[in-house]
C-alpha positions in Angstrom: 2.3 34.6 28.8 -0.5 33.0 26.7 0.5 30.0 24.6 -1.1 29.6 21.2 -2.1 26.0 20.4 -2.1 25.3 16.7 -5.1 23.4 15.4 -4.5 19.7 14.6 -4.6 19.1 10.9 -5.7 15.6 10.2 -7.0 14.7 6.7 -9.3 11.8 7.5 -9.8 10.4 4.0 -6.1 10.6 3.2 -5.3 8.8 6.5 -8.0 6.2 5.7 -6.4 5.4 2.4 -2.9 5.0 3.9 -4.3 2.8 6.7 -6.0 0.4 4.4 -3.0 0.2 2.1 -0.7 -0.4 5.0 -3.0 -3.1 6.4 -3.4 -4.9 3.1 0.3 -4.6 2.4 1.2 -6.0 5.8 -1.2 -8.9 5.5 0.0 -9.8 2.0 3.6 -9.7 3.2 2.7 -12.0 6.1 1.2 -14.4 3.6 4.6 -14.4 1.9 6.2 -15.0 5.3 3.9 -18.0 6.0 4.8 -19.5 2.6 8.5 -19.1 3.4 8.1 -20.7 6.8 6.3 -23.7 5.2 9.4 -24.3 3.0 11.1 -25.5 6.1 14.6 -25.0 7.6 16.6 -25.1 4.4 18.7 -22.7 2.4 16.9 -20.4 -0.2 19.7 -20.9 -2.7 19.9 -17.2 -3.4 18.3 -13.8 -2.8 15.4 -14.2 -5.1 12.6 -16.5 -4.1 11.0 -16.9 -7.5 8.3 -19.4 -6.5 7.1 -17.0 -3.7 7.7 -13.7 -5.5 10.0 -12.2 -2.9 13.6 -11.0 -2.3 15.5 -11.6 0.8 18.9 -11.0 2.3 18.4 -14.0 4.7 19.4 -17.3 3.0 17.2 -19.6 5.1 13.5 -20.1 4.3 12.3 -20.5 7.9 14.3 -17.6 9.3 13.3 -15.2 6.5 9.7 -16.3 6.9 9.7 -15.6 10.7 11.4 -12.2 10.0 8.7 -11.3 7.4 5.9 -12.2 9.8 7.4 -10.0 12.6 8.1 -7.0 10.4 4.7 -7.4 8.6 3.1 -7.3 12.1 5.1 -4.2 13.0 3.9 -2.5 9.8 0.3 -3.3 10.6 0.7 -1.9 14.2 2.4 1.3 13.0 -0.1 1.9 10.2 -3.1 1.5 12.5 -1.7 3.3 15.5 0.8 5.9 14.6 0.8 6.7 10.8 -0.5 10.2 11.6 2.4 10.9 13.9 4.9 13.6 13.1 7.4 11.2 11.5 4.8 8.6 10.8 5.3 8.5 7.0 9.1 8.2 7.3 9.0 5.3 9.8 6.3 3.6 7.6 8.7 3.8 4.7 11.6 2.4 6.8 9.5 -0.6 7.9 8.4 -1.2 4.4 12.0 -1.2 3.1 13.0 -3.7 5.8 10.0 -5.8 4.9 11.1 -6.0 1.3 14.6 -7.0 2.3 13.5 -9.9 4.6 11.1 -11.5 2.1 7.9 -9.5 2.3 7.3 -9.7 -1.5 8.1 -7.6 -4.6 4.6 -6.9 -6.0 3.5 -4.5 -3.3 6.6 -2.3 -3.4 4.8 0.1 -5.7 1.8 0.3 -3.4 4.1 0.9 -0.3 5.8 3.8 -2.1 2.4 5.3 -3.1 1.1 4.9 0.5 4.2 6.5 1.9 3.9 9.5 -0.5 0.2 9.9 0.5 1.1 9.5 4.2 3.2 12.7 4.0 0.0 14.6 3.3 -2.0 13.4 6.3 -1.1 16.5 8.3 -0.7 18.8 5.3 -3.0 21.8 4.8 -3.2 20.7 1.1 -2.6 24.3 -0.1 -1.2 23.2 -3.4 -4.4 21.2 -4.2 -6.6 24.1 -3.0 -4.8 26.5 -5.3 -4.7 24.3 -8.4 -8.1 22.5 -8.3 -10.9 24.6 -9.8 -14.0 24.6 -7.5 -16.1 22.5 -9.9 -13.3 20.0 -10.3 -12.8 19.9 -6.6 -16.5 19.2 -6.0 -16.6 16.5 -8.6 -13.5 14.8 -7.2 -14.9 14.9 -3.7 -18.1 13.3 -4.8 -16.3 10.6 -6.8 -14.3 9.4 -3.8 -16.6 6.5 -2.7 -16.9 4.9 -6.1 -13.2 5.5 -7.1 -12.2 3.9 -3.8 -14.4 0.9 -4.4 -13.5 0.3 -8.0 -9.8 0.7 -7.3 -9.8 -2.2 -4.8 -12.3 -4.2 -6.9 -10.0 -4.3 -9.9 -6.9 -4.9 -7.8 -8.6 -7.8 -6.0 -9.6 -9.3 -9.4 -6.1 -8.9 -10.7 -4.5 -10.5 -7.6 -7.1 -13.3 -7.8 -6.2 -14.1 -11.4 -2.5 -13.9 -10.5 -2.9 -16.3 -7.5 -5.0 -18.9 -9.4 -3.7 -18.8 -13.0 -0.4 -16.9 -13.3 1.8 -17.4 -10.2 5.5 -16.7 -10.6 6.5 -20.3 -10.9 3.9 -21.1 -13.6 5.1 -21.4 -17.2 2.5 -19.1 -18.7 3.7 -16.7 -21.3 1.5 -14.2 -23.1 -1.6 -16.0 -22.1 -5.1 -14.4 -21.8 -5.0 -14.8 -18.1 -1.7 -12.9 -17.9 -3.0 -10.0 -20.0 -6.2 -10.0 -18.0 -4.2 -9.9 -14.7 -2.1 -6.9 -15.9 -5.1 -5.1 -17.3 -7.1 -5.4 -14.0 -4.0 -4.4 -12.0 -3.4 -1.4 -14.2 -7.0 -0.2 -14.0 -6.9 -0.7 -10.3 -3.8 1.5 -9.9 -5.4 4.2 -12.1 -8.5 4.2 -9.8 -6.2 4.2 -6.8 -4.6 7.4 -8.1 -8.0 8.9 -8.6 -8.9 7.9 -5.1 -5.9 9.7 -3.7 -6.7 13.0 -5.4 -10.4 12.6 -4.6 -9.5 12.1 -1.0 -7.5 15.3 -1.0 -10.5 17.1 -2.5 -12.9 15.6 0.1 -10.6 16.6 2.9 -10.4 20.2 1.6 -14.2 20.5 1.4 -14.5 19.2 4.9 -12.1 21.9 6.1 -14.2 24.6 4.5 -17.4 23.6 6.3 
């Protein structure tokens, strides 16, 4: 009896986006973990670490920092090695939730959720997008992927840089130009990220048709 082997569906541009998001999120979380460890072996005084921008269920700075470093490393390993596995997206989400709960930071929660949603499409035939994207729109989106990708990360990097230097959580800045500039750059970066995701779907579809 002949066994039919189904072709492997792997959307490369979709996977690339998730991989980069997972790596960046894991590294940023580990930076939070390092900041927590440097606070020393002392109580956190609560669940919210305002000066670090994190939430934790572990009420000791050093312990929560070590936990964040280990879980962040696990997220990196999973994203690079197994995100395309059958249950890769679900396990990614599980690790990201644990990372949030042990002090991995609050700011990147949105990006983890977006990355998880996109990860569910790594092995998808993308039929919905094929049926609803007109050919000309699909072609334009596929061509826009490189610059949308670059601009998305550029604006996010600028926003994060402004946040780190001028508007950290512990600083007493209210309604400042730096604060508005930070949120403007982050918002534009997120919009380009969303364009990158759809453009990646279009690019993967066109590669399947070749």
